[in-house]
N, C-alpha and C positions, 0 to 999 in steps of 0.2 A: 846179273850178279850185283850191280850197283843198286838196283831196285830192291833186291833182297836185303842188302846191308842197311838201306834207309828204313825199311820196314822193321828190321831187327832193332835199330837204334830207337825208333819211335816206340816200340813195345817196351824196351828197357826204360826209356824216359817215363812212360805211362806207369809202369810198375813201381819205379822208384818214387814217383810223385805220389802214388796211392799209399805206399808204405810210409812216406814222410808225413802225409796228411793224417793217416791213422795213428802214427806215433804221437803226433802233436795233439790230436784229440784225446788220446789216452792220458797224456801228460796233464792236459788241462783238467780232465775229469779227476785224476788222482790228486792234483793240487787243490781243487776246490773243496772247501770244508764240508764234511758230511754230517748228517743227522747224528745226534747223540741220544742214546736211551739208557735207562738205568732202573734196576729194581734193588730195593734195600730193606734191611731190618734196622730197627732203631731202639736205643735206650733213651727214654725221655725223662726230663726233670722239670717239675712244675711245683714251685713252693706255694703258689697261690691256692692249690688244692688243700694243702696241709693247714692253711690259715682259716679254713671254714670251721664253723662251730655248729654242727648238727645237734638237734634236740635229743636224739637218741644216744649221744655220746660217741666217742671214737673219732678217728681221723682218716682222711685219705692218704694213700702212699704218695710221697713226693716223686718217687722213681717208678716209671712204668715201662711199657714196651710198645712197639708199633711196627708196621710194615707199609711199604708204599712203592712208588715208582714215578718216573718222569720221562718226557720226550721233548727234545729241543732241536730246532732247525736253524741253520745259519742264515743270517740276513745281511751280514757285512763281514768282510775279511780284508786284512791288510797287514803291513809290516808290524803294526803295533798289537795285532792279535785278532781274534774272531769274536763276533757278537752273535749269540744264539738266543732265540726266544721260543717259548713253549709252554707246556702245561705240566703240572705234577699234582699228586694227591697222596693221602695217607690215611690210615686207620690207627688210632692210638687208644690205649687203655691203661687205667690206673685202678688198682684194687683199694680196699679199705678194711678196717675192722669195725665199721659202722653196722650194727646189727639191725637188719630189717625183720619183717614178719616171717620170711621163709629163707632168706639168704642175705649175706653181707652185700652192701651197696658197692657198685662199681661205676666208674666214670668212663664214658666212651666218647671219643672225639674223632669225627671224620672231616677231612678238609679237601678242597680242590683249590688250585692256585694257577694264576698266570705269572710267569717269571722270566727273567733274562739272565743269561750267563755271559760274563766277559772273560775270555781266555787269553791272557796277554802273552805277547812275545812268541818265542819258539815253543814247539809242542812239548811242554813239561807236564801237562795234565792238570795244572792248577786253574781254578776258575773262581771268580767273585760273583756271588749270586744275590739277587734281590727280586722281590715280587709282592703280590697281594693275594692273600688267601681268604677263603670263605669257610668258616667253621660251623659245624653242627654238632652240638654236644648234648649228652643226656646223662642222667644218674639213675640207675635202675638196679633192681634185684633180678638176677638171672639164675635159674636153676636148670641145669642140663644133665640128665642122667642117661648116659650112653647105653647102659645095660637094659633099662626098661623103656628106652626110646621115648622118654618124656621130656618136655621142654616147657618151662613156665617163665614168664617175664612180666615184671611190673615196673613201669616208668614213673618215678617220683617228680622229675624235673627235666625240662628240655629248653634249650635256647640256641640261638644262632647269632653270629657276629662276624664281621670282616676286619682284617687288619694286615699291616705290612709285615714282611719278614726279610731278614738278611742272612747270608751264609757264605760258606766257603767249601769247596770240594776239591778232591784230588784223585785223578785217575793214575794209579800206580804204574800202569803199562804204557802210558802215552809216549814216553821218551825211548822206548825200546823198539828198534827196527823190526818191522814185520808184524808187530803186535797191534791188534785193533780192538781188543777187549780184555777184561780182567778185573781185578779187585779195585774197588773205589771206596774212599772215605769221605764223609761229609759232616758238616756241623751247621745247624740252622737255629736262629732265634726268632720266634714268632711273638709279635706284639698284638695281643687281642684281649679285649675286656668284655665281660658278659654282665647281664643284669643280676639282680639279687637272686641268690640260690635259696629255694624254699620248696615246701611241699605243694605242688600243683594238684596232685592227687594223693589220696591216702588209702592204702590197702586195708589195714585194720587199725594200726596205731601210727602216729606221726613219726617220721624218721628225720627229715631235714628241719622240720619246724617252720614257723612263719617267716623266719629270717636267719639263715645260716651265714650271711655275709655276702659280699660281692666277690666274684671270681675274676681275677685280673692276671694278665701276663706279667713278665715274659715267660714263655715256655721254650725249653731247650731240647733239641734233637741231636743225638750223636748217632750217625748213620754208618753202617757197614754194608756195602752192596757189590753188585756186579754191573759194570757199565760197558758200553760198546760204542764205537764210532768209526 
């Protein structure tokens, strides 16, 4: 009887210790900051495009649109907040009324970036962002006919450049218990300067001309997205 009681107590201690260790590990896993990812749509504003003076006349639209996404991983966490680093990228487009040989000119900008997010204090979802982006931009005539399955593209100018950016974002769901994903809002300012915009190739007639001006930043992105952490 004495031996049975000792065995029972040992088993109870073993089970209790296992449950305590499991609960502690789960708590640590829950407390440790998790990866954050996001996909977004954006309205863009770039006054530098509108300042260009193409030889064919007309102007680029200051307001455009884009889409993109990001992924960031925690590298430091404390009472003052979490620091995350990661990558992001986007595809941006601005139209124009600059008449080409077969279609109006459009501006397309694709970028990839390394960035950091500082999320201060309690989980309110606010983050201060900064990074460095590499941009590849072109100005092209693009004709896409879905009904006849035809596609034609002619590139007048292309350039690439890098530059810093700063921003701020907010996860609307972050302060709600039990929520780990939902609507996100963001704002970024990209500082990037390109070389002289000109006709590097001519389809039939000049469109940009020998010197339409230099294309400079800043460029503004107003983002509406879906994020999770």
